[in-house]
C-alpha positions, 0 to 999 in steps of 0.5 A: 485482508483476510485472517491468515490461517496457520500454515507453513509458508505462503504463496505470492503471485507477482503480476509481472506485466503491469509496471512501467519498467516491464517484466525484466524489472519484475523478475529482477525484483523476484531475484532480489527477494529470493537473494535477500531472504524476503521469500522464506524457505517455505514460501513460493513465488508465482510469476504471472505473465507471458510464461515463455518470456518470464522463464527466459528472464528468470534464467538470467538470475542465479537466485531464481533457480529454485523449486520455490519459483513457479510460473502462471501464463497470462496472455494479455497485459493491462495498460496504464490507460485501460478502463476498469470495465475494459479490463474486466470484460475484455482482458480476463486473461491479463496477468492482473486478472489471472493473479486475482483469480488465483487469490480468489480460488485460494491458489495464492495468499497475496497478489503483488501488482504494479499495474493500473490502480483503477483497474486493480481496485475495480478487479480486486473489488469484483474478483476478491470482494470486499470484507463484510461491512466494508464498502470500498477498499482503501490503499494504506501507505506507510510513510516516514515522519520526523520520528518513525513512520505513520499510515496514510489512507486512502492514497489512491483507491477511492478518490471521492470517499463518503464519510462512512467510507472514511470512518471505515478507513480510520478503523482499518488503518488503526488496525494496520498501524497496530500490526505493521508499526507495532503501535498499541493504540494508534492516534487517528487524525482526519486531514483537513484545512484547519483544526477548528470545528466546522472548518472542513466542509460538510463531508469532513464535518460529518466524518469528524462527527462520526469519528468522535461518536466512535468513542473509545473504539478508536483513538481519534485525536481530531482534525490535523492539517498538512503541516502536522502530517510529518510531525508527531500529531498522529499515527494514522492520517485519514483522507480521501484517495485524491488528496492522499495520492497527491500528498504521497507523490508530492512527498516522493517528488520532494525527496528526489529533488532534495537528494539531487540538490544535495548531490549537486551542491556537494560535488560542485564545491570542495568545502561542501564535499569535505563537509559531506564526507564528515556527515556521510553517516547521517546522510546515509541514514536519512537517505535510507529512511526517506527512500521511497522504495523502502515501503514500495507497497500499499495494501488494499485494506477492506478486501477479503484477500490481500492485494498489495499495490506498488507504484507503476514506476517501481524499480526492483527494490520497490517491488521486492519491498512490496513482496516483503510488506505483503508477507509481513501483512499475512503474518499479522492475522488482522482479518478478524479484528478488522471485521469486528471494527467494521461492524462496530463502526457501521453500528455507530454510523447508522445510529448517528443522525445527520446534523441539521 
């Protein structure tokens, strides 16, 4: 995530072709972002994809009749099963790659995409390039907990992270928590199967040792278990992309299941219906807090430019949320702090010997 230079307004590129719900939902998300004021009066949104189709779809939305809306043609689409190298070699004219090229050249300040995660990570790494000191980017998701929210990373970019990469995730996640959640000294926890020393296997143990060696450079509170994650044990949960992605999607599935179960019970039983009416304000508040669409985007931390990944299944609310989070991240100006933190982390990593 690069340092945002002081200027008037930002330019957002929206990859309209990669989502499960198609370009019509992406254009509807753009309309929603304009209508709700997510896109400010000085901001510009660029819809990237099949331009003729996008113009026709935009014509249906009154809020998109604006000179702050632009179009960028891209003739091909990255499919959900496309291999990253196929995309980089054969689909350079895809909406995803075209949007990333715009970011690389400085035409836009942030890219928002619902496309294939593997392809986006690979293309982002090749086109936008990692920050100095970072090895691979990590997806950092804002997630709900008992009181407020926390950051979990990685949630899907790098399934098999090394200890060094997980330490990078820790320092990047801590700075993102400072910026996005307003937590001055975020507590960082390492997700594992037990809080006792030596409980998590060689990779986790090495990561734990490195995080302890960071000293006061990071507010490391030690290992945390799965049942600690949604409590108040820490503000940043560090894990590999495989585990983080499973937790993220399990939570979302659980939220949808509970919502469906409550609705079914309330509508079938008059007693529950009466109770549901009395509890409506509480239920509405909980629904809003647990709504996955509320935080529909995760930045690829560790890149030299800002790329926001939204779920492939994102609806218009989720995509508009990703646009909002991207604009908020640009306003944080956290790039220089991340570079400094990565340099300090790498100095600790190189000077901390492996245990025999």
